[in-house]
C-alpha positions in Angstrom: -49.5 183.1 26.3 -50.5 181.2 29.9 -50.6 177.8 30.0 -50.6 176.6 33.6 -52.7 174.0 32.8 -53.4 171.3 29.5 -55.9 168.9 29.8 -55.7 165.5 28.6 -59.5 164.7 26.6 -59.8 161.1 24.6 -60.8 162.6 21.3 -62.9 159.6 21.4 -65.2 160.5 24.2 -68.4 162.7 23.3 -68.9 163.4 26.9 -65.6 164.5 27.9 -65.4 166.4 24.2 -68.5 168.3 25.2 -67.7 169.2 28.6 -64.1 170.0 28.3 -64.5 173.7 27.3 -65.7 174.2 30.9 -63.1 173.0 32.6 -61.3 176.1 32.7 -57.6 174.5 31.1 -55.4 177.1 29.4 -55.2 174.0 27.2 -56.6 171.1 25.9 -55.1 168.1 24.1 -57.1 165.9 22.7 -55.9 162.6 22.6 -55.2 159.8 19.5 -52.8 158.0 21.2 -52.9 156.3 24.4 -56.3 157.4 25.8 -58.2 156.3 22.8 -58.7 152.6 21.9 -57.8 151.1 19.1 -60.8 150.0 17.5 -61.8 153.8 18.1 -58.5 155.7 16.7 -59.5 155.8 13.4 -63.5 157.2 14.2 -61.2 159.3 16.9 -58.9 161.4 13.8 -62.2 162.2 12.0 -63.9 163.7 14.8 -61.6 166.1 15.3 -63.2 168.7 12.4 -66.0 169.0 15.1 -63.8 168.5 18.5 -61.0 171.3 17.9 -62.9 174.2 17.4 -65.6 173.2 20.3 -62.9 172.7 23.0 -61.5 175.9 22.2 -64.5 178.3 22.2 -63.5 179.7 25.5 -60.0 180.6 25.0 -57.8 177.6 25.5 -55.3 176.2 22.8 -56.1 173.0 21.5 -53.3 170.3 20.8 -53.9 167.4 19.6 -51.9 164.1 20.9 -51.0 162.6 17.6 -49.9 158.3 17.3 -46.3 157.7 17.1 -46.7 154.6 14.9 -45.8 155.1 10.9 -49.2 154.1 9.5 -51.1 155.8 11.7 -48.5 159.6 12.2 -49.5 161.4 9.3 -52.9 161.2 8.6 -53.2 162.1 12.4 -51.2 165.0 12.0 -53.0 166.0 8.6 -56.0 165.9 10.5 -54.9 167.8 13.4 -53.8 170.6 11.4 -56.8 171.0 9.6 -59.1 170.5 12.3 -57.3 173.8 13.5 -55.4 172.5 16.2 -52.4 175.1 17.5 -50.0 172.4 17.9 -49.1 168.2 18.2 -47.7 166.9 21.3 -45.1 164.0 19.5 -44.8 160.8 21.7 -42.0 159.0 21.6 -39.7 161.7 19.8 -36.3 160.3 19.6 -34.4 162.3 17.0 -34.6 166.2 15.7 -34.8 164.6 12.2 -38.2 163.2 12.8 -39.6 166.4 13.9 -38.3 167.9 10.8 -40.5 165.6 8.6 -42.9 166.3 10.4 -42.9 170.1 9.7 -42.5 169.1 6.0 -45.8 167.2 6.2 -47.5 170.1 7.7 -46.1 173.0 5.5 -47.7 171.1 2.7 -51.1 170.9 4.2 -50.5 174.1 6.1 -50.6 176.0 2.8 -53.9 174.0 1.5 -55.2 175.3 4.6 -53.9 178.7 4.1 -53.8 178.8 8.5 -51.1 179.3 10.7 -48.0 177.0 11.1 -48.4 174.6 13.5 -46.4 174.2 16.7 -44.9 171.0 18.2 -44.4 169.3 21.5 -42.1 166.0 21.5 -42.6 163.6 24.2 -39.4 162.7 25.3 -40.1 159.2 26.2 -36.9 157.1 26.7 -33.5 157.3 27.9 -31.7 158.0 24.7 -34.4 161.0 23.9 -33.7 162.7 27.1 -30.1 162.4 26.5 -30.4 164.0 23.2 -33.1 166.5 24.6 -30.4 169.7 23.5 -30.6 167.9 19.8 -34.5 167.7 19.5 -35.4 171.1 21.0 -33.3 172.5 17.8 -35.9 170.8 15.5 -37.9 174.0 14.0 -41.5 174.6 15.6 -40.4 173.1 18.8 -43.1 174.9 21.5 -42.2 173.3 24.1 -40.6 170.0 25.4 -42.2 167.1 28.1 -40.3 164.3 29.4 -43.2 161.5 29.5 -43.4 159.4 32.7 -44.6 155.8 32.6 -43.4 155.4 29.4 -39.5 156.3 30.5 -40.0 154.4 33.6 -41.2 151.1 31.9 -38.1 151.9 29.2 -35.7 152.2 32.2 -37.1 148.8 33.8 -38.0 151.1 36.9 -41.0 152.7 38.9 -43.0 156.3 37.8 -41.6 157.3 41.7 -40.5 161.1 42.1 -36.9 160.0 42.6 -36.6 158.2 39.3 -38.5 160.8 37.3 -36.5 163.6 39.0 -32.9 163.4 37.0 -34.6 163.0 33.5 -37.5 165.9 34.1 -34.7 168.1 35.0 -32.7 167.4 32.3 -35.2 167.7 29.7 -36.7 170.9 31.5 -33.2 172.6 31.0 -32.6 171.7 27.7 -36.1 173.5 27.0 -35.1 176.6 29.1 -31.5 177.0 27.2 -33.8 177.0 24.0 -36.0 179.0 25.8 -38.7 177.5 25.0 -41.3 176.5 27.1 -41.1 173.4 29.6 -43.7 171.2 30.8 -44.4 169.1 34.0 -44.0 168.0 37.7 -41.3 166.1 39.0 -44.0 163.1 39.7 -46.2 161.0 37.5 -49.5 162.6 36.7 -51.4 159.2 36.9 -52.3 159.4 40.7 -54.8 162.0 39.8 -56.5 161.9 43.1 -54.2 163.0 45.5 -54.8 166.5 44.7 -52.8 167.8 47.6 -49.8 165.7 46.4 -50.2 167.3 43.4 -50.7 170.8 44.5 -47.3 170.5 46.2 -45.3 168.9 43.0 -47.0 172.1 41.0 -45.7 174.4 43.7 -42.1 172.4 43.4 -42.2 172.8 39.9 -43.0 176.5 39.8 -39.5 177.0 41.8 -37.7 175.6 39.4 -39.0 177.7 36.3 -41.5 174.7 34.7 -44.3 176.5 33.3 -47.1 174.5 33.8 -48.4 170.9 33.5 -49.9 168.4 32.2 -52.9 166.3 33.9 -55.7 163.1 32.9 -58.8 164.6 34.8 -60.8 167.7 34.9 -60.6 168.3 38.9 -56.6 168.7 38.8 -57.0 171.9 36.4 -58.1 174.2 39.3 -55.1 172.6 41.3 -52.1 173.7 38.9 -54.0 176.9 38.0 -53.7 177.8 41.3 -50.1 176.6 42.1 -48.3 177.4 38.9 -49.5 181.4 39.6 -48.0 183.6 42.0 -49.2 184.6 45.3 -50.8 187.9 46.1 -47.9 188.1 48.5 -45.3 187.5 46.2 -46.5 190.3 43.8 -46.8 192.7 46.5 -43.2 192.0 47.5 -42.2 191.7 43.5 -43.8 195.1 43.2 -42.0 196.5 46.1 -38.5 195.3 44.8 -39.1 197.2 41.5 -40.0 200.3 43.2 -37.2 200.0 45.2 -34.9 199.2 42.5 -36.2 202.0 40.4 -34.7 204.4 43.5 -31.7 202.4 43.8 -30.6 202.8 40.4 -31.8 206.4 40.1 -29.5 207.3 43.4 -26.5 205.5 41.6 -26.8 202.1 43.4 -26.3 198.6 41.5 -26.8 196.4 44.5 -29.1 197.3 47.4 -30.6 195.8 50.6 -34.0 195.3 50.6 -35.8 193.8 53.6 -32.7 192.8 54.9 -31.4 191.0 51.9 -28.8 192.1 49.1 -30.5 192.6 45.7 -28.8 193.3 42.3 -29.9 192.8 38.9 -30.7 189.0 38.4 -33.3 188.7 41.5 -34.8 192.2 39.7 -35.1 190.3 36.7 -36.8 187.5 38.7 -39.6 190.0 40.2 -39.7 191.5 37.1 -40.8 188.3 35.8 -43.2 187.7 37.7 -45.3 190.7 37.7 -45.0 189.9 33.6 -46.9 186.3 34.3 -49.6 187.2 36.4 
C-alpha cells in the first residue's frame, strides 16, 4: 500500500473536498481539528458521511484527523468510523492507554456497522510523547507514527526549524521502524508549502532515512512528494543489476562479492530488493 503523499483537507470546506480526489495524493486526511474553525467543527463532522467516500473515489486511502478534546474525540471518531474512513489521525497523543480506550469505542461502532477495523496514526506533539514513542507505538491498531512540528516547537518554547525538529522527528521515526509500522514526515515543518524546491530536498532526505512518505497542506506539494519518495529510474536499474549479480554470486557459492567497484553482502542486497518492491 503506497502512501508517499498524504494531503490534509479541511472537512469544513466543500470546495476543497470536491477537488480532493483529483489531486493525486495517495491518502487524504479530512481534518476536523486545527484546519477547522471552532464554530464549524460540528458541521464538519456531520459532513464526513458524504466527504469520506467523495475524496476516496479515485482510490486514495481516507483518514480523518479528529479533535483531541474530551467533548469531541468520541463523537468525531464514531462519525469517521461510520463514514468508512480507513483510519484516524489522533492528535496530541500522549499515552498508549488513550489509544486503547479509543479502540474500545471503535470496536463497538465497527460491530454495529459490520466494517473492517479502523487503523490509528498517533501524532506525537509534545516532548513527553516523543520520549514515550516506543510505548505509544505498542498500542493496538497503530498503522504509523508522526511527530508534530508546530505544536512540538511550541511545547519546547522554540521555533520549528530543521535543527530543532531533527532529533525528535528521528526519535519518533526510529520508534516506528522498531515496531514495524510506517513513519511519515520530513525533518522540517510542512507549513512553508510554497518553497517546493526545499520540500523536494527535504523529502529526498527523509526517504534516505527510511521515511515512507509525508503529509502536506497544499495540493501543489503532492506531486513533489510522490516524485521525491519514489525510486529514480537509475536507482531501479542499479538495484535490478545488483539482484541479478547476487543470484549469480550465490550460485557460485559466494556470500559477499564486488559489484560495480564496491563490496556487497546480504544487507545491501536486501535494500535493493526492498527498493524494487517499492516501485
